[in-house]
N, CA, C and O atoms as a Tinker XYZ file with bonds, in Angstrom:
   408  protein
     1  N     23.447000   27.156000  -11.807000    73     2
     2  CA    23.002000   26.541000  -12.668000    64     1     3
     3  C     22.438000   25.430000  -12.040000    63     2     4     5
     4  O     21.283000   25.255000  -12.428000    81     3
     5  N     22.830000   24.582000  -11.182000    73     3     6
     6  CA    22.548000   23.049000  -10.766000    64     5     7
     7  C     21.259000   22.934000  -10.485000    63     6     8     9
     8  O     20.581000   21.987000  -10.881000    81     7
     9  N     20.720000   24.099000   -9.623000    73     7    10
    10  CA    19.519000   23.797000   -9.581000    64     9    11
    11  C     18.722000   24.089000  -11.419000    63    10    12    13
    12  O     17.630000   23.528000  -11.334000    81    11
    13  N     18.796000   24.430000  -12.244000    73    11    14
    14  CA    17.929000   24.371000  -13.232000    64    13    15
    15  C     18.217000   23.042000  -13.497000    63    14    16    17
    16  O     17.192000   22.368000  -13.600000    81    15
    17  N     19.302000   22.397000  -13.650000    73    15    18
    18  CA    19.615000   20.821000  -14.243000    64    17    19
    19  C     18.927000   20.295000  -13.498000    63    18    20    21
    20  O     18.217000   19.470000  -14.074000    81    19
    21  N     18.688000   20.376000  -11.984000    73    19    22
    22  CA    17.404000   19.519000  -11.778000    64    21    23
    23  C     15.873000   19.469000  -11.729000    63    22    24    25
    24  O     15.033000   18.609000  -11.465000    81    23
    25  N     15.867000   20.362000  -11.983000    73    23    26
    26  CA    14.655000   21.200000  -12.631000    64    25    27
    27  C     14.094000   20.658000  -14.087000    63    26    28    29
    28  O     12.935000   20.257000  -14.193000    81    27
    29  N     14.872000   20.675000  -15.028000    73    27    30
    30  CA    14.288000   20.252000  -16.341000    64    29    31
    31  C     15.177000   18.248000  -16.296000    63    30    32    33
    32  O     14.962000   17.456000  -17.213000    81    31
    33  N     15.838000   17.982000  -15.393000    73    31    34
    34  CA    16.041000   16.569000  -15.117000    64    33    35
    35  C     14.499000   15.592000  -14.440000    63    34    36    37
    36  O     14.122000   14.427000  -14.565000    81    35
    37  N     13.869000   17.030000  -13.585000    73    35    38
    38  CA    12.891000   16.229000  -13.377000    64    37    39
    39  C     11.475000   16.355000  -13.919000    63    38    40    41
    40  O     10.424000   15.733000  -13.765000    81    39
    41  N     11.955000   17.628000  -14.756000    73    39    42
    42  CA    10.595000   17.884000  -15.977000    64    41    43
    43  C     10.718000   16.287000  -16.736000    63    42    44    45
    44  O      9.798000   15.475000  -16.641000    81    43
    45  N     11.771000   16.049000  -17.356000    73    43    46
    46  CA    12.300000   14.948000  -18.382000    64    45    47
    47  C     11.481000   13.788000  -17.746000    63    46    48    49
    48  O     10.442000   13.377000  -18.262000    81    47
    49  N     12.074000   13.216000  -16.448000    73    47    50
    50  CA    12.182000   12.275000  -15.803000    64    49    51
    51  C     10.075000   12.317000  -16.076000    63    50    52    53
    52  O      9.446000   11.772000  -16.983000    81    51
    53  N      9.604000   13.042000  -15.075000    73    51    54
    54  CA     8.120000   13.144000  -14.706000    64    53    55
    55  C      7.053000   12.829000  -16.351000    63    54    56    57
    56  O      5.932000   12.364000  -16.556000    81    55
    57  N      8.409000   13.508000  -17.424000    73    55    58
    58  CA     7.569000   13.147000  -18.526000    64    57    59
    59  C      7.865000   12.216000  -18.667000    63    58    60    61
    60  O      6.853000   11.716000  -19.159000    81    59
    61  N      9.129000   10.884000  -18.570000    73    59    62
    62  CA     8.904000   10.321000  -18.995000    64    61    63
    63  C      8.578000    9.062000  -18.766000    63    62    64    65
    64  O      8.581000    8.099000  -19.531000    81    63
    65  N      8.213000    9.174000  -17.318000    73    63    66
    66  CA     6.965000    7.992000  -16.715000    64    65    67
    67  C      5.471000    7.926000  -16.990000    63    66    68    69
    68  O      4.769000    6.922000  -17.104000    81    67
    69  N      5.058000    9.500000  -17.092000    73    67    70
    70  CA     3.727000    9.438000  -17.850000    64    69    71
    71  C      4.014000    9.252000  -19.055000    63    70    72    73
    72  O      3.101000    9.908000  -19.557000    81    71
    73  N      4.686000    8.788000  -20.050000    73    71    74
    74  CA     5.140000    8.365000  -21.004000    64    73    75
    75  C      4.913000    6.595000  -20.859000    63    74    76    77
    76  O      4.401000    5.734000  -21.574000    81    75
    77  N      5.467000    6.610000  -19.780000    73    75    78
    78  CA     5.385000    4.569000  -19.904000    64    77    79
    79  C      4.399000    4.302000  -19.927000    63    78    80    81
    80  O      3.881000    3.358000  -20.522000    81    79
    81  N      3.915000    5.116000  -19.255000    73    79    82
    82  CA     2.437000    4.639000  -18.658000    64    81    83
    83  C      2.130000    4.289000  -19.371000    63    82    84    85
    84  O      1.852000    3.104000  -19.558000    81    83
    85  N      1.994000    5.651000  -20.486000    73    83    86
    86  CA     0.377000    5.347000  -21.714000    64    85    87
    87  C      0.840000    3.836000  -22.197000    63    86    88    89
    88  O      0.016000    2.937000  -22.364000    81    87
    89  N      2.442000    3.644000  -22.427000    73    87    90
    90  CA     2.901000    2.571000  -23.592000    64    89    91
    91  C      2.648000    0.683000  -23.050000    63    90    92    93
    92  O      2.867000   -0.306000  -23.750000    81    91
    93  N      1.999000    0.730000  -21.229000    73    91    94
    94  CA     2.025000   -0.293000  -21.133000    64    93    95
    95  C      0.702000   -0.317000  -21.636000    63    94    96    97
    96  O     -0.098000    0.609000  -21.770000    81    95
    97  N      0.520000   -2.405000  -22.084000    73    95    98
    98  CA    -0.634000   -2.357000  -22.450000    64    97    99
    99  C     -1.951000   -2.666000  -21.333000    63    98   100   101
   100  O     -1.960000   -3.021000  -20.154000    81    99
   101  N     -3.222000   -2.291000  -22.488000    73    99   102
   102  CA    -4.343000   -2.618000  -21.309000    64   101   103
   103  C     -4.232000   -3.990000  -20.990000    63   102   104   105
   104  O     -4.287000   -4.166000  -19.773000    81   103
   105  N     -4.057000   -5.315000  -21.836000    73   103   106
   106  CA    -4.158000   -6.509000  -21.183000    64   105   107
   107  C     -3.202000   -6.471000  -19.550000    63   106   108   109
   108  O     -3.500000   -6.754000  -18.390000    81   107
   109  N     -2.468000   -6.173000  -19.954000    73   107   110
   110  CA    -1.423000   -5.654000  -18.578000    64   109   111
   111  C     -2.679000   -5.416000  -17.532000    63   110   112   113
   112  O     -3.388000   -6.293000  -17.039000    81   111
   113  N     -2.749000   -4.143000  -17.353000    73   111   114
   114  CA    -4.008000   -3.702000  -16.822000    64   113   115
   115  C     -5.076000   -4.120000  -16.172000    63   114   116   117
   116  O     -5.513000   -3.880000  -15.047000    81   115
   117  N     -5.357000   -4.639000  -16.861000    73   115   118
   118  CA    -6.889000   -5.835000  -16.686000    64   117   119
   119  C     -6.193000   -7.372000  -15.611000    63   118   120   121
   120  O     -7.004000   -8.237000  -15.283000    81   119
   121  N     -4.924000   -7.491000  -15.249000    73   119   122
   122  CA    -5.035000   -8.515000  -14.698000    64   121   123
   123  C     -5.110000   -8.618000  -13.088000    63   122   124   125
   124  O     -4.166000   -8.208000  -12.413000    81   123
   125  N     -6.292000   -9.193000  -12.478000    73   123   126
   126  CA    -6.494000   -8.883000  -10.666000    64   125   127
   127  C     -5.511000   -8.381000   -9.854000    63   126   128   129
   128  O     -5.687000   -7.421000   -9.103000    81   127
   129  N     -3.664000   -9.469000  -10.061000    73   127   130
   130  CA    -3.168000   -9.001000   -9.359000    64   129   131
   131  C     -2.822000   -7.940000   -9.527000    63   130   132   133
   132  O     -2.266000   -7.512000   -8.516000    81   131
   133  N     -2.863000   -7.106000  -10.473000    73   131   134
   134  CA    -2.461000   -5.158000  -11.584000    64   133   135
   135  C     -3.474000   -4.808000  -10.473000    63   134   136   137
   136  O     -2.862000   -4.638000   -9.419000    81   135
   137  N     -4.568000   -4.670000  -10.358000    73   135   138
   138  CA    -5.911000   -3.606000  -10.338000    64   137   139
   139  C     -5.594000   -3.679000   -8.489000    63   138   140   141
   140  O     -5.347000   -2.641000   -7.875000    81   139
   141  N     -5.660000   -5.249000   -7.680000    73   139   142
   142  CA    -5.735000   -5.085000   -6.571000    64   141   143
   143  C     -4.407000   -3.977000   -5.613000    63   142   144   145
   144  O     -4.556000   -3.349000   -4.566000    81   143
   145  N     -3.281000   -4.101000   -6.431000    73   143   146
   146  CA    -2.328000   -3.363000   -6.270000    64   145   147
   147  C     -2.416000   -1.793000   -6.376000    63   146   148   149
   148  O     -1.774000   -0.995000   -5.692000    81   147
   149  N     -3.817000   -1.344000   -7.888000    73   147   150
   150  CA    -3.335000   -0.445000   -8.180000    64   149   151
   151  C     -4.664000   -0.027000   -6.333000    63   150   152   153
   152  O     -4.739000    0.951000   -5.589000    81   151
   153  N     -5.032000   -0.699000   -6.352000    73   151   154
   154  CA    -6.049000    0.333000   -5.061000    64   153   155
   155  C     -5.855000    0.231000   -3.271000    63   154   156   157
   156  O     -6.500000    0.535000   -2.268000    81   155
   157  N     -4.324000   -0.500000   -3.680000    73   155   158
   158  CA    -3.946000   -0.671000   -2.050000    64   157   159
   159  C     -2.858000    0.269000   -1.960000    63   158   160   161
   160  O     -2.572000    0.709000   -0.846000    81   159
   161  N     -2.104000    0.698000   -3.142000    73   159   162
   162  CA    -0.584000    1.584000   -3.445000    64   161   163
   163  C     -1.401000    3.134000   -2.255000    63   162   164   165
   164  O     -1.044000    3.563000   -1.158000    81   163
   165  N     -2.499000    3.517000   -3.138000    73   163   166
   166  CA    -2.193000    4.645000   -2.704000    64   165   167
   167  C     -3.182000    4.107000   -0.695000    63   166   168   169
   168  O     -2.489000    4.571000    0.211000    81   167
   169  N     -3.685000    3.802000   -0.476000    73   167   170
   170  CA    -3.847000    3.653000    1.131000    64   169   171
   171  C     -2.407000    3.603000    1.857000    63   170   172   173
   172  O     -2.312000    4.103000    2.978000    81   171
   173  N     -1.470000    3.109000    1.346000    73   171   174
   174  CA    -0.522000    1.911000    2.443000    64   173   175
   175  C      0.335000    3.323000    1.720000    63   174   176   177
   176  O      1.383000    3.334000    2.365000    81   175
   177  N      0.382000    4.155000    1.008000    73   175   178
   178  CA     0.862000    6.015000    0.422000    64   177   179
   179  C      0.666000    6.345000    1.412000    63   178   180   181
   180  O      1.575000    6.369000    2.242000    81   179
   181  N     -0.834000    6.799000    1.768000    73   179   182
   182  CA    -1.311000    7.663000    3.384000    64   181   183
   183  C     -0.195000    7.306000    4.339000    63   182   184   185
   184  O      0.743000    7.803000    4.962000    81   183
   185  N     -1.046000    5.758000    4.023000    73   183   186
   186  CA    -0.384000    5.451000    5.956000    64   185   187
   187  C      0.713000    5.801000    6.055000    63   186   188   189
   188  O      1.067000    6.408000    7.066000    81   187
   189  N      1.668000    5.499000    4.937000    73   187   190
   190  CA     3.127000    5.428000    5.379000    64   189   191
   191  C      3.332000    7.084000    5.828000    63   190   192   193
   192  O      3.819000    7.308000    6.936000    81   191
   193  N      2.896000    8.384000    4.816000    73   191   194
   194  CA     2.972000    9.733000    5.089000    64   193   195
   195  C      2.526000    9.971000    5.944000    63   194   196   197
   196  O      3.289000   10.642000    6.640000    81   195
   197  N      1.020000    9.695000    6.668000    73   195   198
   198  CA     0.890000    9.519000    8.148000    64   197   199
   199  C      1.783000    9.134000    9.189000    63   198   200   201
   200  O      2.238000    9.983000    9.956000    81   199
   201  N      2.052000    8.009000    9.277000    73   199   202
   202  CA     3.204000    7.746000    9.922000    64   201   203
   203  C      4.626000    8.407000   10.332000    63   202   204   205
   204  O      5.179000    8.493000   11.428000    81   203
   205  N      4.938000    8.761000    9.282000    73   203   206
   206  CA     6.031000    9.113000    9.112000    64   205   207
   207  C      5.537000   10.709000   10.429000    63   206   208   209
   208  O      5.863000   10.832000   11.609000    81   207
   209  N      4.608000   11.734000    9.469000    73   207   210
   210  CA     4.525000   12.983000   10.242000    64   209   211
   211  C      3.922000   12.769000   11.383000    63   210   212   213
   212  O      4.008000   13.870000   11.927000    81   211
   213  N      3.348000   12.047000   12.128000    73   211   214
   214  CA     2.964000   11.780000   13.661000    64   213   215
   215  C      4.474000   10.739000   14.023000    63   214   216   217
   216  O      4.503000   10.619000   15.248000    81   215
   217  N      5.018000   10.396000   13.734000    73   215   218
   218  CA     6.146000    9.999000   15.041000    64   217   219
   219  C      7.354000   10.124000   14.285000    63   218   220   221
   220  O      7.951000    9.108000   13.928000    81   219
   221  N      7.933000   11.705000   13.899000    73   219   222
   222  CA     8.785000   11.412000   13.588000    64   221   223
   223  C      9.715000   12.800000   13.418000    63   222   224   225
   224  O      9.075000   13.621000   12.762000    81   223
   225  N     10.665000   13.165000   13.702000    73   223   226
   226  CA    10.988000   15.132000   13.535000    64   225   227
   227  C     12.791000   14.667000   13.276000    63   226   228   229
   228  O     13.725000   14.247000   13.960000    81   227
   229  N     12.568000   14.990000   12.092000    73   227   230
   230  CA    14.056000   14.406000   11.632000    64   229   231
   231  C     14.340000   13.767000   11.164000    63   230   232   233
   232  O     14.218000   13.425000    9.988000    81   231
   233  N     14.988000   13.291000   12.284000    73   231   234
   234  CA    15.478000   11.613000   12.425000    64   233   235
   235  C     15.556000   10.728000   13.835000    63   234   236   237
   236  O     15.992000    9.659000   14.260000    81   235
   237  N     14.830000   11.921000   14.264000    73   235   238
   238  CA    14.099000   10.874000   15.659000    64   237   239
   239  C     12.725000   10.527000   15.666000    63   238   240   241
   240  O     11.870000   10.944000   14.884000    81   239
   241  N     12.593000    9.820000   16.503000    73   239   242
   242  CA    11.360000    9.237000   16.635000    64   241   243
   243  C     10.300000    9.591000   17.925000    63   242   244   245
   244  O     10.696000    9.400000   19.075000    81   243
   245  N      9.392000    9.941000   17.753000    73   243   246
   246  CA     8.683000   10.761000   18.891000    64   245   247
   247  C      7.553000   10.346000   18.969000    63   246   248   249
   248  O      6.854000    9.800000   18.116000    81   247
   249  N      7.319000   10.648000   20.190000    73   247   250
   250  CA     5.951000   10.307000   21.136000    64   249   251
   251  C      4.886000   11.828000   21.886000    63   250   252   253
   252  O      4.665000   12.123000   23.060000    81   251
   253  N      4.447000   12.489000   20.593000    73   251   254
   254  CA     4.000000   13.741000   21.646000    64   253   255
   255  C      2.697000   13.967000   21.236000    63   254   256   257
   256  O      2.180000   12.963000   20.748000    81   255
   257  N      2.066000   14.851000   21.268000    73   255   258
   258  CA     0.649000   15.449000   20.645000    64   257   259
   259  C     -0.028000   15.230000   19.627000    63   258   260   261
   260  O     -1.225000   15.503000   19.543000    81   259
   261  N      1.071000   14.395000   18.183000    73   259   262
   262  CA     0.715000   14.482000   17.534000    64   261   263
   263  C      0.486000   12.667000   17.008000    63   262   264   265
   264  O      0.381000   12.324000   15.831000    81   263
   265  N      0.453000   11.809000   18.082000    73   263   266
   266  CA     0.302000   10.271000   18.302000    64   265   267
   267  C     -1.395000   10.457000   19.045000    63   266   268   269
   268  O     -2.429000    9.960000   18.599000    81   267
   269  N     -1.299000   11.013000   19.838000    73   267   270
   270  CA    -1.962000   11.129000   20.791000    64   269   271
   271  C     -3.115000   11.103000   19.895000    63   270   272   273
   272  O     -3.504000    9.958000   19.668000    81   271
   273  N     -3.891000   12.199000   19.218000    73   271   274
   274  CA    -4.018000   12.979000   17.983000    64   273   275
   275  C     -4.093000   12.017000   16.813000    63   274   276   277
   276  O     -5.200000   12.168000   16.297000    81   275
   277  N     -3.571000   11.329000   16.337000    73   275   278
   278  CA    -3.550000   10.166000   15.831000    64   277   279
   279  C     -4.323000    8.978000   15.925000    63   278   280   281
   280  O     -4.865000    8.345000   15.019000    81   279
   281  N     -4.297000    8.755000   17.201000    73   279   282
   282  CA    -4.388000    6.898000   18.529000    64   281   283
   283  C     -5.824000    7.585000   18.851000    63   282   284   285
   284  O     -6.353000    6.792000   19.630000    81   283
   285  N     -6.790000    8.758000   18.617000    73   283   286
   286  CA    -8.139000    8.957000   18.923000    64   285   287
   287  C     -8.877000    9.035000   17.942000    63   286   288   289
   288  O    -10.055000    8.735000   18.133000    81   287
   289  N     -8.319000    9.594000   16.119000    73   287   290
   290  CA    -8.734000    9.225000   15.169000    64   289   291
   291  C     -9.084000    8.169000   14.948000    63   290   292   293
   292  O    -10.246000    7.943000   14.609000    81   291
   293  N     -7.547000    6.581000   15.169000    73   291   294
   294  CA    -8.363000    5.966000   14.835000    64   293   295
   295  C     -9.345000    5.161000   15.552000    63   294   296   297
   296  O    -10.012000    4.322000   14.946000    81   295
   297  N     -9.455000    5.329000   16.598000    73   295   298
   298  CA   -10.369000    5.240000   17.442000    64   297   299
   299  C    -12.286000    5.286000   17.240000    63   298   300   301
   300  O    -13.257000    4.610000   17.581000    81   299
   301  N    -11.991000    6.527000   16.481000    73   299   302
   302  CA   -13.238000    7.531000   15.928000    64   301   303
   303  C    -13.311000    6.265000   14.583000    63   302   304   305
   304  O    -14.111000    5.333000   14.501000    81   303
   305  N    -12.304000    6.587000   13.727000    73   303   306
   306  CA   -12.673000    5.503000   12.894000    64   305   307
   307  C    -13.008000    3.837000   12.851000    63   306   308   309
   308  O    -13.446000    3.204000   11.890000    81   307
   309  N    -12.674000    3.356000   14.144000    73   307   310
   310  CA   -13.173000    2.085000   14.597000    64   309   311
   311  C    -14.455000    2.234000   15.033000    63   310   312   313
   312  O    -15.254000    1.301000   15.117000    81   311
   313  N    -14.677000    3.324000   15.303000    73   311   314
   314  CA   -16.413000    3.810000   15.491000    64   313   315
   315  C    -17.682000    4.378000   14.056000    63   314   316   317
   316  O    -18.851000    4.643000   13.777000    81   315
   317  N    -16.170000    4.253000   13.532000    73   315   318
   318  CA   -17.537000    4.365000   11.973000    64   317   319
   319  C    -18.093000    6.055000   12.084000    63   318   320   321
   320  O    -19.100000    6.487000   11.522000    81   319
   321  N    -17.221000    6.792000   12.894000    73   319   322
   322  CA   -17.448000    8.415000   12.665000    64   321   323
   323  C    -16.952000    9.126000   11.195000    63   322   324   325
   324  O    -16.232000    8.654000   10.315000    81   323
   325  N    -17.454000   10.112000   11.262000    73   323   326
   326  CA   -17.817000   10.171000    9.553000    64   325   327
   327  C    -16.926000   11.168000    9.922000    63   326   328   329
   328  O    -16.877000   11.804000   10.974000    81   327
   329  N    -16.126000   11.238000    8.792000    73   327   330
   330  CA   -14.802000   11.746000    8.145000    64   329   331
   331  C    -14.098000   13.411000    9.179000    63   330   332   333
   332  O    -13.046000   13.630000    9.781000    81   331
   333  N    -15.213000   14.142000    8.942000    73   331   334
   334  CA   -15.458000   15.431000    9.780000    64   333   335
   335  C    -15.030000   15.250000   11.090000    63   334   336   337
   336  O    -14.136000   15.856000   11.679000    81   335
   337  N    -15.796000   14.305000   11.514000    73   335   338
   338  CA   -15.877000   14.094000   13.022000    64   337   339
   339  C    -13.947000   13.438000   13.908000    63   338   340   341
   340  O    -13.177000   13.700000   14.832000    81   339
   341  N    -14.153000   12.418000   12.629000    73   339   342
   342  CA   -12.884000   11.872000   12.782000    64   341   343
   343  C    -11.475000   13.330000   12.748000    63   342   344   345
   344  O    -11.035000   13.874000   13.761000    81   343
   345  N    -11.282000   13.473000   12.098000    73   343   346
   346  CA   -10.297000   14.904000   12.100000    64   345   347
   347  C    -10.578000   16.208000   13.165000    63   346   348   349
   348  O     -9.728000   17.031000   13.505000    81   347
   349  N    -12.300000   16.163000   13.686000    73   347   350
   350  CA   -12.036000   17.402000   14.951000    64   349   351
   351  C    -11.905000   16.764000   16.150000    63   350   352   353
   352  O    -11.847000   17.601000   17.051000    81   351
   353  N    -11.809000   15.274000   16.682000    73   351   354
   354  CA   -11.507000   15.003000   17.629000    64   353   355
   355  C     -9.767000   14.854000   17.394000    63   354   356   357
   356  O     -8.978000   15.403000   18.164000    81   355
   357  N     -9.432000   14.229000   16.504000    73   355   358
   358  CA    -7.864000   14.265000   16.419000    64   357   359
   359  C     -7.038000   15.949000   16.550000    63   358   360   361
   360  O     -5.874000   16.216000   16.849000    81   359
   361  N     -8.336000   16.967000   16.145000    73   359   362
   362  CA    -7.370000   18.114000   16.435000    64   361   363
   363  C     -7.638000   18.453000   17.867000    63   362   364   365
   364  O     -6.743000   18.949000   18.552000    81   363
   365  N     -9.192000   18.134000   18.499000    73   363   366
   366  CA    -9.257000   18.467000   19.839000    64   365   367
   367  C     -8.084000   17.710000   20.857000    63   366   368   369
   368  O     -7.494000   18.267000   21.782000    81   367
   369  N     -7.943000   16.472000   20.474000    73   367   370
   370  CA    -7.283000   15.325000   21.072000    64   369   371
   371  C     -5.677000   15.548000   21.521000    63   370   372   373
   372  O     -5.016000   15.349000   22.540000    81   371
   373  N     -5.385000   16.183000   19.894000    73   371   374
   374  CA    -3.229000   16.794000   19.920000    64   373   375
   375  C     -3.892000   18.275000   20.690000    63   374   376   377
   376  O     -3.729000   18.636000   21.856000    81   375
   377  N     -4.543000   18.837000   19.782000    73   375   378
   378  CA    -4.488000   20.361000   21.052000    64   377   379
   379  C     -4.621000   20.276000   22.834000    63   378   380   381
   380  O     -4.108000   21.103000   23.587000    81   379
   381  N     -5.285000   19.295000   23.195000    73   379   382
   382  CA    -5.630000   19.423000   24.659000    64   381   383
   383  C     -4.249000   18.815000   24.498000    63   382   384   385
   384  O     -3.439000   19.737000   24.407000    81   383
   385  N     -3.519000   17.349000   24.409000    73   383   386
   386  CA    -2.258000   16.810000   24.414000    64   385   387
   387  C     -0.824000   18.089000   25.126000    63   386   388   389
   388  O     -0.009000   18.092000   26.048000    81   387
   389  N     -1.275000   19.074000   23.911000    73   387   390
   390  CA    -0.264000   20.098000   23.651000    64   389   391
   391  C     -0.571000   20.914000   24.758000    63   390   392   393
   392  O      0.311000   21.735000   25.009000    81   391
   393  N     -1.361000   20.930000   25.348000    73   391   394
   394  CA    -1.823000   22.169000   25.956000    64   393   395
   395  C     -1.415000   21.314000   27.376000    63   394   396   397
   396  O     -0.963000   22.067000   28.239000    81   395
   397  N     -1.467000   20.342000   27.648000    73   395   398
   398  CA    -1.064000   19.676000   28.869000    64   397   399
   399  C      0.166000   19.735000   29.157000    63   398   400   401
   400  O      0.561000   20.123000   30.256000    81   399
   401  N      1.170000   19.242000   27.918000    73   399   402
   402  CA     2.401000   19.102000   27.884000    64   401   403
   403  C      3.493000   20.048000   28.058000    63   402   404   405
   404  O      4.680000   19.869000   28.334000    81   403
   405  N      2.552000   21.495000   27.746000    73   403   406
   406  CA     3.050000   22.800000   27.635000    64   405   407
   407  C      3.530000   23.608000   26.244000    63   406   408
   408  O      3.949000   24.763000   26.315000    81   407
């Protein structure tokens, strides 16, 4: 029964957050600071999720093949490679690092 309470509370919470977003006055959304934060927030969130997936294993900090793949992807991005090339480089480097470490 506790699971259904959690599902119901989450549903109500999501609805209220969406409703709150609709109630914000348009003038508040036109401020330069708010616009800049809205542009940067998805990038920051994606960077945090990427770092968490690349360097964490449960509660431990690890440096393994995922970190090598992320580093190779960063180099490919600095070299302005297309997105699919960046992903391919990351996959190849991570697979190679896993193969070398056993």
